[in-house]
N, C-alpha and C positions, 0 to 999 in steps of 0.2 A: 825122901820120902816127904816132907815137912816143903819141900818146893818143888814138887807136883803138885802136890793139897794147895797150896800158896798159887799158883798158873790156873790150876783147873775153875780155884773158886774165882780167880780175875776172871778167865774169861763169862765164867755164865754171868760176874757183875757186869760187866761193857754185854754180853745177851741183852742182860735185860732194863742195862741203861737205853740203848739205842732198836735194839726190834721192840720192848714191849708200850712206846709210843707209837710206831707202825703199828703195830697188832690194834691197838685200840681205833686207830685213824680208819684202816680198814674195816673195823666190825661198825660203826657209822657212819661206813662207807655201804657198807651193804642193808645194814638198817634204814637209812635212807632211803636207799632202795624198796627195801619192801615196803616202808610206808608208802611211798609213789603208787606204788601198784597197787596196796591196799584202797590208795584211792581213786584208781582208776573206773573206768565205766566200761562196767566187762560184757553187761546185758549183752550186747548184740552177737557176744558171742557164747555162749551159754543157752542150753535149755533143751527144748527135745530140736532133737535131730533125726533124721530121718537117712540111709545110705542105699545105696543102690550096684551095683557093681553085674557088669558081664561083660564081654573080652572085647569092645572095645573100650570100655572107660569107666569112671568113679561119675554118680550122680551124688550129691552134697543136698539136700533141702532142710533147711532152718527157719523159725519163724518170720528171719529176717533179711535170708538170700534163697539162692538157687544155684548153683557150680554143676556144670557139667565137663569135665575133665576125660582126658585120649588120655589111655593110658601110656604116650609118646613121656605127656605131661604130670606124673602121677608117681611115687612108688611105696609102695605099699611095704615097710614092716613091721619089726613088734620089740618095744623096748618093756622089759618089764612087767609089769601089770596091761600095759599098753597096745592097744593097733596101731599106727598110725600111717597115715598117707601126706608123701610130703609132697607138696606141689608151685610152683610158681616161682621156684625158688629158695624162697623161706619163712613158702607159709607153709603148714598147718595143718593137717585133721587130723585130734586126740581119740579115739576111742578107747572108753577103760573094757577090757576084757569083761568085768561083771553086765553088760550093755547086752551081751551073749545069752541064751539058756543057759549054755556050762560052757566050763573047757577045753569040750572036745566041736564046740560049733564051734569056738572061735578059731582052736585052730584050725578045722579047714573053715573056715572064712576066711580066713591066713592066707591057704595054702594054696588057695580056687586064684583067691587075688593075685595072687607070687603068679602062677604057672601063666595068668590073663597077663600081667605085665612082659614078664617071659618072651608071648608069643605076639606080645606086640610092637619088639625091637624087631623079627626080624621082617624083608625088604616086604613093601606094601601088596608087590602082584602079590610075593605067598602069602600076605593074611589073606585078603582079597579071594584068591583059591581057598584058602582053610576054610572061609567065611560062605562062599557059597557049593562048599562042596553037599549041602545036604539042608540047605534054602531055597526055596522061589521066591526071585525076587525078581522085579521087573525093571527093566533100566529102564533113566530116567526120557529117554530121548524116543523110544522110539515102545517100549511098554514088555520086550523080546525076556521074554524067564531065560536071567542068568544064570538058575540049577548049572553046576558044574566048567562054570565058565573057567577054562585059564587063561592069561594075563591079566589085562587090563584093559581090552575096546571091549567095545561089545559087540560080537560077534554079525549080528544083524547090520546093524547101521556105521558103529567104526569111535560111538561116541567115547571117549574118554570115564572110565567109572571110575569115583572112590569110594572106600569101604564106608569114609563116615557119610555121605549122603546115600545109604543104601539100611543105614542106621537110624535108628532114635533110640536115646534110652528112655 
């Protein structure tokens, strides 16, 4: 029993001797990083922002910038008390759930965004057909009404139709 206690004590002493200085250096690195972030000018990234979504994509507006992004490059999700839109690889727009009128409004907003995101993963021809099923939109070249069109070309003039050219956010 004495040997087990001595071995445990020696192990604890070795841990304290080798690990404690390392923990302190990690704490210092964390503290330095927090201080660096606190010194940063984050004013371009804070303040009043508006967000609009539709079946084509997301539009973010702030006093300093405006972004219009399609669902192909934007992924909606939720983490804890936040609705998150990931876009452009490392870029993220974070919206606190408290910005919505209620928790159910936040959930409804996210459900709609996810639904449109899933629809945007479909092939272009299918997305175009769905969009024009119940909308009057004119062909950019000949102004023919494309409502109910199937395929990716105007049936009147043969112009190749891109969904993005028919929609403005």
